[in-house]
C-alpha positions, 0 to 999 in steps of 0.5 A: 882800488890801491892799497897801501901798507906802512908801518906807523911806529908811533901807533905800534901797528901796521896800517892798510889804506885803500885809495888813500883812506885808512881801512884797517890796521895790525896792532903790534908789540915788539919785544927783543927778536920778535913783533908780537901781533895783538890785535887786527881790525878791518873798517866794515866798509872794506869788509870781503875785499881782500884788505885784511889779507893784503895787510897781513901779508904786507906786515909779514913781509916787512918783518921778514925783510928786517931779518932775524925777527919772529913773529908772535900771532896772539891775534887769532887773525894774524894766526889763522892767515898764517895757518892758511899760508904755510909760506910764512911759518917760518915766521913764527916764534 
């Protein structure tokens, strides 16, 4: 199973494709110096396969790579994922 996470700025969301099919997305808004994650959704067909975690990790890794940008996890999924992975807590505003 190949997973690809991409930023789709036109739709204001990070998307995850599994074997070429859109499997989910994490919507966001931006403010100066911040990315605010507002909603995450994974297609039920991909539930329980680690797709949501891969999406969260990929999106947060991309935010980290930008440097100088903080995360505001308004989305309960992203907030919970960060709580379970404290090595990403430094991104939280």
